[in-house]
DRENTORKOL-3810 file (N, C-alpha, C; in nm, 4 decimals):
REM DRENTORKOL-3810
@n.u->7.6219; n.v->8.8355; n.w->5.8984; ca.u->7.7340; ca.v->8.8520; ca.w->5.9890; c.u->7.7668; c.v->9.0004; c.w->5.9978
@n.u->7.8039; n.v->9.0442; n.w->6.1122; ca.u->7.8272; ca.v->9.1853; ca.w->6.1422; c.u->7.9769; c.v->9.2141; c.w->6.1476
@n.u->8.0208; n.v->9.3356; n.w->6.1125; ca.u->8.1623; ca.v->9.3754; ca.w->6.1168; c.u->8.1917; c.v->9.4648; c.w->6.2374
@n.u->8.1178; n.v->9.4583; n.w->6.3406; ca.u->8.1411; ca.v->9.5438; ca.w->6.4575; c.u->8.2300; c.v->9.4733; c.w->6.5594
@n.u->8.2840; n.v->9.5501; n.w->6.6550; ca.u->8.3738; ca.v->9.4955; ca.w->6.7564; c.u->8.3091; c.v->9.4914; c.w->6.8942
@n.u->8.1839; n.v->9.4871; n.w->6.9008; ca.u->8.1177; ca.v->9.4783; ca.w->7.0306; c.u->8.0285; c.v->9.3552; c.w->7.0305
@n.u->7.9748; n.v->9.3234; n.w->7.1458; ca.u->7.8862; ca.v->9.2075; ca.w->7.1564; c.u->7.7521; c.v->9.2379; c.w->7.0893
@n.u->7.7218; n.v->9.1598; n.w->6.9923; ca.u->7.5914; ca.v->9.1764; ca.w->6.9289; c.u->7.5305; c.v->9.0380; c.w->6.9075
@n.u->7.4074; n.v->9.0359; n.w->6.8748; ca.u->7.3371; ca.v->8.9087; ca.w->6.8601; c.u->7.3142; c.v->8.8718; c.w->6.7144
@n.u->7.3845; n.v->8.9421; n.w->6.6211; ca.u->7.3631; ca.v->8.9161; ca.w->6.4787; c.u->7.4224; c.v->8.7846; c.w->6.4327
@n.u->7.5282; n.v->8.7394; n.w->6.4954; ca.u->7.5915; ca.v->8.6191; ca.w->6.4441; c.u->7.6873; c.v->8.5610; c.w->6.5450
@n.u->7.7917; n.v->8.4935; n.w->6.4978; ca.u->7.8877; ca.v->8.4323; ca.w->6.5888; c.u->7.9652; c.v->8.5380; c.w->6.6676
@n.u->8.0367; n.v->8.4925; n.w->6.7682; ca.u->8.1130; ca.v->8.5834; ca.w->6.8536; c.u->8.2176; c.v->8.6562; c.w->6.7731
@n.u->8.2316; n.v->8.7837; n.w->6.7965; ca.u->8.3278; ca.v->8.8656; ca.w->6.7241; c.u->8.4623; c.v->8.8631; c.w->6.7950
@n.u->8.5711; n.v->8.8749; n.w->6.7198; ca.u->8.7020; ca.v->8.8811; ca.w->6.7855; c.u->8.7179; c.v->9.0120; c.w->6.8612
@n.u->8.7856; n.v->9.0066; n.w->6.9752; ca.u->8.8120; ca.v->9.1247; ca.w->7.0561; c.u->8.9295; c.v->9.1979; c.w->6.9940
@n.u->8.9193; n.v->9.3285; n.w->6.9734; ca.u->9.0310; ca.v->9.4005; ca.w->6.9125; c.u->9.1524; c.v->9.3999; c.w->7.0041
@n.u->9.2709; n.v->9.3959; n.w->6.9463; ca.u->9.3958; ca.v->9.3985; ca.w->7.0226; c.u->9.4235; c.v->9.5406; c.w->7.0691
@n.u->9.4625; n.v->9.5549; n.w->7.1904; ca.u->9.4926; ca.v->9.6854; ca.w->7.2461; c.u->9.6430; c.v->9.7076; c.w->7.2432
@n.u->9.6854; n.v->9.8306; n.w->7.2279; ca.u->9.8279; ca.v->9.8604; ca.w->7.2315; c.u->9.8805; c.v->9.8621; c.w->7.3738
@n.u->9.7929; n.v->9.8658; n.w->7.4718; ca.u->9.8341; ca.v->9.8642; ca.w->7.6120; c.u->9.8538; c.v->9.7203; c.w->7.6575
@n.u->9.9545; n.v->9.6968; n.w->7.7425; ca.u->9.9728; ca.v->9.5602; ca.w->7.7943; c.u->9.8598; c.v->9.5233; c.w->7.8899
@n.u->9.8397; n.v->9.3959; n.w->7.9074; ca.u->9.7335; ca.v->9.3493; ca.w->7.9957; c.u->9.7699; c.v->9.3647; c.w->8.1427
@n.u->9.8969; n.v->9.3791; n.w->8.1761; ca.u->9.9382; ca.v->9.3999; ca.w->8.3144; c.u->9.9517; c.v->9.5489; c.w->8.3397
@n.u->9.9475; n.v->9.5872; n.w->8.4639; ca.u->9.9591; ca.v->9.7273; ca.w->8.5011; c.u->10.1051; c.v->9.7666; c.w->8.5020
@n.u->10.1416; n.v->9.8619; n.w->8.4221; ca.u->10.2817; ca.v->9.9036; ca.w->8.4170; c.u->10.3100; c.v->9.9994; c.w->8.5312
@n.u->10.4327; n.v->9.9997; n.w->8.5760; ca.u->10.4743; ca.v->10.0832; ca.w->8.6870; c.u->10.5176; c.v->10.2193; c.w->8.6356
@n.u->10.4889; n.v->10.3223; n.w->8.7123; ca.u->10.5350; ca.v->10.4552; ca.w->8.6724; c.u->10.6820; c.v->10.4751; c.w->8.7074
@n.u->10.7439; n.v->10.3789; n.w->8.7766; ca.u->10.8843; ca.v->10.3866; ca.w->8.8124; c.u->10.9709; c.v->10.2965; c.w->8.7249
@n.u->10.9231; n.v->10.2529; n.w->8.6103; ca.u->10.9972; ca.v->10.1570; ca.w->8.5288; c.u->11.1229; c.v->10.2172; c.w->8.4677
@n.u->11.1303; n.v->10.3480; n.w->8.4531; ca.u->11.2483; ca.v->10.4115; ca.w->8.3953; c.u->11.3283; c.v->10.4891; c.w->8.4994
@n.u->11.3097; n.v->10.4569; n.w->8.6259; ca.u->11.3815; ca.v->10.5240; ca.w->8.7332; c.u->11.4980; c.v->10.4356; c.w->8.7754
@n.u->11.6159; n.v->10.4917; n.w->8.7774; ca.u->11.7356; ca.v->10.4176; ca.w->8.8153; c.u->11.8080; c.v->10.4924; c.w->8.9259
@n.u->11.8660; n.v->10.4175; n.w->9.0176; ca.u->11.9447; ca.v->10.4783; ca.w->9.1232; c.u->12.0866; c.v->10.5028; c.w->9.0772
@n.u->12.1572; n.v->10.5835; n.w->9.1507; ca.u->12.2981; ca.v->10.6045; ca.w->9.1183; c.u->12.3819; c.v->10.5732; c.w->9.2410
@n.u->12.5016; n.v->10.5305; n.w->9.2174; ca.u->12.5920; ca.v->10.4899; ca.w->9.3247; c.u->12.6329; c.v->10.6124; c.w->9.4052
@n.u->12.6316; n.v->10.5973; n.w->9.5367; ca.u->12.6702; ca.v->10.7073; ca.w->9.6243; c.u->12.8209; c.v->10.7307; c.w->9.6175
@n.u->12.8589; n.v->10.8533; n.w->9.6458; ca.u->13.0011; ca.v->10.8863; ca.w->9.6486; c.u->13.0692; c.v->10.8197; c.w->9.7671
@n.u->13.1990; n.v->10.8048; n.w->9.7570; ca.u->13.2760; ca.v->10.7379; ca.w->9.8623; c.u->13.2648; c.v->10.8113; c.w->9.9957
@n.u->13.2547; n.v->10.9441; n.w->9.9932; ca.u->13.2484; ca.v->11.0195; ca.w->10.1188; c.u->13.1112; c.v->11.0106; c.w->10.1858
@n.u->13.0102; n.v->10.9561; n.w->10.1178; ca.u->12.8777; ca.v->10.9384; ca.w->10.1763; c.u->12.8503; c.v->10.7939; c.w->10.2173
@n.u->12.9484; n.v->10.7052; n.w->10.2074; ca.u->12.9307; ca.v->10.5634; ca.w->10.2398; c.u->12.9954; c.v->10.5311; c.w->10.3746
@n.u->12.9518; n.v->10.4216; n.w->10.4351; ca.u->13.0137; ca.v->10.3692; ca.w->10.5567; c.u->13.1004; c.v->10.2513; c.w->10.5152
@n.u->13.2228; n.v->10.2468; n.w->10.5658; ca.u->13.3170; ca.v->10.1427; ca.w->10.5251; c.u->13.3885; c.v->10.0888; c.w->10.6484
@n.u->13.4225; n.v->9.9609; n.w->10.6455; ca.u->13.4984; ca.v->9.8999; ca.w->10.7537; c.u->13.4151; c.v->9.8608; c.w->10.8743
@n.u->13.2867; n.v->9.8356; n.w->10.8563; ca.u->13.2003; ca.v->9.7961; ca.w->10.9680; c.u->13.2031; c.v->9.6441; c.w->10.9801
@n.u->13.2453; n.v->9.5908; n.w->11.0949; ca.u->13.2473; ca.v->9.4445; ca.w->11.1118; c.u->13.1074; c.v->9.3904; c.w->11.1396
@n.u->13.0440; n.v->9.3311; n.w->11.0409; ca.u->12.9075; ca.v->9.2810; ca.w->11.0527; c.u->12.9096; c.v->9.1394; c.w->11.1097
@n.u->12.8142; n.v->9.1082; n.w->11.1949; ca.u->12.8070; ca.v->8.9768; ca.w->11.2577; c.u->12.7646; c.v->8.8693; c.w->11.1579
@n.u->12.8022; n.v->8.7457; n.w->11.1901; ca.u->12.7589; ca.v->8.6304; ca.w->11.1117; c.u->12.6586; c.v->8.5458; c.w->11.1902
@n.u->12.6202; n.v->8.5915; n.w->11.3110; ca.u->12.5325; ca.v->8.5146; ca.w->11.3988; c.u->12.3844; c.v->8.5451; c.w->11.3798
@n.u->12.3497; n.v->8.6523; n.w->11.3147; ca.u->12.2101; ca.v->8.6891; ca.w->11.2945; c.u->12.1634; c.v->8.6235; c.w->11.1657
@n.u->12.0723; n.v->8.5247; n.w->11.1787; ca.u->12.0287; ca.v->8.4504; ca.w->11.0607; c.u->11.8905; c.v->8.4924; c.w->11.0137
@n.u->11.7963; n.v->8.5053; n.w->11.1046; ca.u->11.6599; ca.v->8.5336; ca.w->11.0629; c.u->11.6096; c.v->8.6702; c.w->11.1089
@n.u->11.6979; n.v->8.7559; n.w->11.1571; ca.u->11.6633; ca.v->8.8921; ca.w->11.1961; c.u->11.7522; c.v->8.9890; c.w->11.1199
@n.u->11.7254; n.v->9.1146; n.w->11.1384; ca.u->11.8061; ca.v->9.2173; ca.w->11.0734; c.u->11.9330; c.v->9.2413; c.w->11.1543
@n.u->12.0429; n.v->9.2688; n.w->11.0873; ca.u->12.1678; ca.v->9.2942; ca.w->11.1591; c.u->12.1920; c.v->9.4427; c.w->11.1783
@n.u->12.1017; n.v->9.5279; n.w->11.1305; ca.u->12.1189; ca.v->9.6715; ca.w->11.1506; c.u->11.9832; c.v->9.7376; c.w->11.1691
@n.u->11.9861; n.v->9.8576; n.w->11.2249; ca.u->11.8663; ca.v->9.9397; ca.w->11.2419; c.u->11.9086; c.v->10.0846; c.w->11.2238
@n.u->11.8220; n.v->10.1630; n.w->11.1634; ca.u->11.8559; ca.v->10.3019; ca.w->11.1352; c.u->11.7359; c.v->10.3912; c.w->11.1663
@n.u->11.7638; n.v->10.5107; n.w->11.2118; ca.u->11.6607; ca.v->10.6126; ca.w->11.2268; c.u->11.7140; c.v->10.7410; c.w->11.1641
@n.u->11.6553; n.v->10.8536; n.w->11.1921; ca.u->11.6963; ca.v->10.9768; ca.w->11.1256; c.u->11.8280; c.v->11.0327; c.w->11.1776
@n.u->11.8799; n.v->10.9797; n.w->11.2902; ca.u->12.0061; ca.v->11.0295; ca.w->11.3473; c.u->12.1189; c.v->10.9276; c.w->11.3464
@n.u->12.0870; n.v->10.7990; n.w->11.3705; ca.u->12.1911; ca.v->10.7002; ca.w->11.3959; c.u->12.1731; c.v->10.5744; c.w->11.3121
@n.u->12.2846; n.v->10.5025; n.w->11.2981; ca.u->12.2870; ca.v->10.3694; ca.w->11.2386; c.u->12.3405; c.v->10.2749; c.w->11.3442
@n.u->12.2669; n.v->10.1688; n.w->11.3744; ca.u->12.3107; ca.v->10.0675; ca.w->11.4696; c.u->12.3367; c.v->9.9373; c.w->11.3965
@n.u->12.4524; n.v->9.8750; n.w->11.4220; ca.u->12.4910; ca.v->9.7522; ca.w->11.3527; c.u->12.5379; c.v->9.6500; c.w->11.4548
@n.u->12.4851; n.v->9.5276; n.w->11.4450; ca.u->12.5294; ca.v->9.4173; ca.w->11.5307; c.u->12.6651; c.v->9.3711; c.w->11.4797
@n.u->12.7630; n.v->9.3596; n.w->11.5711; ca.u->12.9002; ca.v->9.3256; ca.w->11.5322; c.u->12.9474; c.v->9.1986; c.w->11.6013
@n.u->13.0595; n.v->9.1496; n.w->11.5559; ca.u->13.1263; ca.v->9.0353; ca.w->11.6185; c.u->13.2112; c.v->9.0854; c.w->11.7340
@n.u->13.2074; n.v->9.0135; n.w->11.8443; ca.u->13.2981; ca.v->9.0449; ca.w->11.9549; c.u->13.3225; c.v->8.9182; c.w->12.0353
@n.u->13.4368; n.v->8.9103; n.w->12.0960; ca.u->13.4715; ca.v->8.7939; ca.w->12.1773; c.u->13.4113; c.v->8.8099; c.w->12.3159
@n.u->13.3528; n.v->8.7028; n.w->12.3670; ca.u->13.3022; ca.v->8.7037; ca.w->12.5036; c.u->13.1625; c.v->8.7584; c.w->12.5178
@n.u->13.0874; n.v->8.7674; n.w->12.4129; ca.u->12.9498; ca.v->8.8160; ca.w->12.4245; c.u->12.9087; c.v->8.8942; c.w->12.3022
@n.u->12.7894; n.v->8.9488; n.w->12.3089; ca.u->12.7357; ca.v->9.0225; ca.w->12.1960; c.u->12.7565; c.v->9.1711; c.w->12.2118
@n.u->12.7681; n.v->9.2390; n.w->12.0997; ca.u->12.7844; ca.v->9.3835; ca.w->12.1018; c.u->12.7286; c.v->9.4423; c.w->11.9732
@n.u->12.7105; n.v->9.5725; n.w->11.9766; ca.u->12.6710; ca.v->9.6452; ca.w->11.8565; c.u->12.7317; c.v->9.7839; c.w->11.8628
@n.u->12.7387; n.v->9.8481; n.w->11.7493; ca.u->12.7936; ca.v->9.9828; ca.w->11.7428; c.u->12.6841; c.v->10.0779; c.w->11.6982
@n.u->12.6940; n.v->10.2007; n.w->11.7424; ca.u->12.6012; ca.v->10.3069; ca.w->11.7061; c.u->12.6828; c.v->10.4165; c.w->11.6389
@n.u->12.6482; n.v->10.4456; n.w->11.5136; ca.u->12.7235; ca.v->10.5431; ca.w->11.4350; c.u->12.6300; c.v->10.6580; c.w->11.3994
@n.u->12.6696; n.v->10.7832; n.w->11.4251; ca.u->12.5875; ca.v->10.8962; ca.w->11.3785; c.u->12.5873; c.v->10.9003; c.w->11.2254
@n.u->12.4738; n.v->10.9311; n.w->11.1660; ca.u->12.4659; ca.v->10.9348; ca.w->11.0202; c.u->12.5508; c.v->11.0459; c.w->10.9607
@n.u->12.5816; n.v->11.1476; n.w->11.0400; ca.u->12.6670; ca.v->11.2559; ca.w->10.9902; c.u->12.8126; c.v->11.2123; c.w->10.9774
@n.u->12.8507; n.v->11.1039; n.w->11.0429; ca.u->12.9884; ca.v->11.0548; ca.w->11.0390; c.u->12.9977; c.v->10.9426; c.w->10.9349
@n.u->13.0238; n.v->10.9778; n.w->10.8123; ca.u->13.0380; ca.v->10.8783; ca.w->10.7055; c.u->13.1858; c.v->10.8553; c.w->10.6789
@n.u->13.2161; n.v->10.7519; n.w->10.6037; ca.u->13.3545; ca.v->10.7203; ca.w->10.5703; c.u->13.3983; c.v->10.5907; c.w->10.6350
@n.u->13.5290; n.v->10.5723; n.w->10.6425; ca.u->13.5849; ca.v->10.4500; ca.w->10.6995; c.u->13.5786; c.v->10.4549; c.w->10.8512
@n.u->13.5353; n.v->10.3438; n.w->10.9101; ca.u->13.5224; ca.v->10.3332; ca.w->11.0548; c.u->13.6531; c.v->10.2813; c.w->11.1136
@n.u->13.6964; n.v->10.3395; n.w->11.2235; ca.u->13.8177; ca.v->10.2962; ca.w->11.2912; c.u->13.7969; c.v->10.1558; c.w->11.3486
@n.u->13.8999; n.v->10.0734; n.w->11.3464; ca.u->13.8868; ca.v->9.9363; ca.w->11.3976; c.u->13.8645; c.v->9.9333; c.w->11.5487
@n.u->13.8981; n.v->10.0395; n.w->11.6188; ca.u->13.8784; ca.v->10.0475; ca.w->11.7640; c.u->13.7604; c.v->10.1384; c.w->11.7987
@n.u->13.6630; n.v->10.1452; n.w->11.7109; ca.u->13.5439; ca.v->10.2262; ca.w->11.7368; c.u->13.4710; c.v->10.1673; c.w->11.8578
@n.u->13.4216; n.v->10.2497; n.w->11.9507; ca.u->13.3567; ca.v->10.1961; ca.w->12.0716; c.u->13.2316; c.v->10.1155; c.w->12.0402
@n.u->13.2141; n.v->10.0063; n.w->12.1163; ca.u->13.0997; ca.v->9.9164; ca.w->12.0996; c.u->13.0140; c.v->9.9192; c.w->12.2250
@n.u->12.8859; n.v->9.8917; n.w->12.2077; ca.u->12.7947; ca.v->9.8771; ca.w->12.3206; c.u->12.7930; c.v->9.7289; c.w->12.3570
@n.u->12.8507; n.v->9.6961; n.w->12.4737; ca.u->12.8599; ca.v->9.5572; ca.w->12.5192; c.u->12.7788; c.v->9.5436; c.w->12.6479
@n.u->12.6683; n.v->9.4716; n.w->12.6420; ca.u->12.5860; ca.v->9.4548; ca.w->12.7608; c.u->12.5246; c.v->9.3173; c.w->12.7709
@n.u->12.5626; n.v->9.2277; n.w->12.6825; ca.u->12.5050; ca.v->9.0935; ca.w->12.6796; c.u->12.6154; c.v->8.9887; c.w->12.6917
@n.u->12.5821; n.v->8.8761; n.w->12.7528; ca.u->12.6756; ca.v->8.7642; ca.w->12.7598; c.u->12.6687; c.v->8.6797; c.w->12.6330
@n.u->12.5487; n.v->8.6693; n.w->12.5738; ca.u->12.5293; ca.v->8.5926; ca.w->12.4513; c.u->12.5330; c.v->8.6823; c.w->12.3284
@n.u->12.5185; n.v->8.6208; n.w->12.2122; ca.u->12.5188; ca.v->8.6963; ca.w->12.0875; c.u->12.3951; c.v->8.7842; c.w->12.0775
@n.u->12.4127; n.v->8.9057; n.w->12.0256; ca.u->12.3003; ca.v->8.9964; ca.w->12.0037; c.u->12.2236; c.v->8.9475; c.w->11.8818
@n.u->12.0920; n.v->8.9315; n.w->11.8969; ca.u->12.0092; ca.v->8.8806; ca.w->11.7885; c.u->11.9407; c.v->8.9907; c.w->11.7086
@n.u->11.9002; n.v->9.0982; n.w->11.7756; ca.u->11.8268; ca.v->9.2030; ca.w->11.7055; c.u->11.8395; c.v->9.3340; c.w->11.7811
@n.u->11.8319; n.v->9.4442; n.w->11.7076; ca.u->11.8301; ca.v->9.5777; ca.w->11.7669; c.u->11.7206; c.v->9.6583; c.w->11.6982
@n.u->11.6551; n.v->9.7441; n.w->11.7762; ca.u->11.5482; ca.v->9.8303; ca.w->11.7241; c.u->11.5564; c.v->9.9658; c.w->11.7918
@n.u->11.5300; n.v->10.0708; n.w->11.7139; ca.u->11.5243; ca.v->10.2060; ca.w->11.7675; c.u->11.3842; c.v->10.2340; c.w->11.8195
@n.u->11.3775; n.v->10.3159; n.w->11.9248; ca.u->11.2494; ca.v->10.3609; ca.w->11.9776; c.u->11.1880; c.v->10.4556; c.w->11.8745
@n.u->11.0629; n.v->10.4334; n.w->11.8340; ca.u->11.0045; ca.v->10.5200; ca.w->11.7320; c.u->10.9683; c.v->10.6599; c.w->11.7820
@n.u->10.9651; n.v->10.6814; n.w->11.9142; ca.u->10.9263; ca.v->10.8100; ca.w->11.9683; c.u->11.0449; c.v->10.8922; c.w->12.0180
@n.u->11.1506; n.v->10.8263; n.w->12.0676; ca.u->11.2706; ca.v->10.8943; ca.w->12.1159; c.u->11.3895; c.v->10.8408; c.w->12.0368
@n.u->11.4475; n.v->10.9242; n.w->11.9545; ca.u->11.5490; ca.v->10.8781; ca.w->11.8589; c.u->11.6823; c.v->10.8417; c.w->11.9221
@n.u->11.7036; n.v->10.8736; n.w->12.0484; ca.u->11.8302; ca.v->10.8422; ca.w->12.1140; c.u->11.8246; c.v->10.7129; c.w->12.1943
@n.u->11.7146; n.v->10.6379; n.w->12.1890; ca.u->11.6996; ca.v->10.5154; ca.w->12.2672; c.u->11.6965; c.v->10.3959; c.w->12.1730
@n.u->11.7801; n.v->10.2954; n.w->12.2037; ca.u->11.7854; ca.v->10.1732; ca.w->12.1246; c.u->11.7642; c.v->10.0545; c.w->12.2182
@n.u->11.6993; n.v->9.9499; n.w->12.1687; ca.u->11.6780; ca.v->9.8282; ca.w->12.2452; c.u->11.7477; c.v->9.7134; c.w->12.1737
@n.u->11.8020; n.v->9.6205; n.w->12.2509; ca.u->11.8690; ca.v->9.5039; ca.w->12.1919; c.u->11.8250; c.v->9.3790; c.w->12.2662
@n.u->11.8293; n.v->9.2657; n.w->12.1972; ca.u->11.7989; ca.v->9.1384; ca.w->12.2614; c.u->11.9079; c.v->9.0398; c.w->12.2221
@n.u->11.9275; n.v->8.9392; n.w->12.3072; ca.u->12.0374; ca.v->8.8459; ca.w->12.2824; c.u->11.9960; c.v->8.7042; c.w->12.3185
@n.u->12.0873; n.v->8.6126; n.w->12.2956; ca.u->12.0628; ca.v->8.4714; ca.w->12.3252; c.u->12.0507; c.v->8.4448; c.w->12.4746
@n.u->12.1113; n.v->8.5304; n.w->12.5575; ca.u->12.1047; ca.v->8.5084; ca.w->12.7022; c.u->11.9767; c.v->8.5667; c.w->12.7636
@n.u->11.8811; n.v->8.6079; n.w->12.6818; ca.u->11.7505; ca.v->8.6616; ca.w->12.7201; c.u->11.7613; c.v->8.7792; c.w->12.8168
@n.u->11.8610; n.v->8.8604; n.w->12.7967; ca.u->11.8721; ca.v->8.9810; ca.w->12.8816; c.u->11.8505; c.v->9.1058; c.w->12.8002
END
């Protein structure tokens, strides 16, 4: 019988040595933690819709944040510049162009000032 740790033909199968490394691939981000943003860098008071179930209720690009909101008589969304953080006024202007609820909004990937929206009324 042999005392080696490799495959040899001298005798029965040898035990595989235990490694100090885990068998799964460890992440290099395992000790990275986020920190909570300051109050002056957060958005507060945004009325988020309850009608969007299987789509996203917001869209963001490098300049603006768009959020689908609740409104009476149709769908609407608001567009907030990212430079304007803090509490949002309750009478902040909304984009209202649909008769039905707004289902999704997306920013144009080539022109940052153009947003598209779709709604239940297919307009």
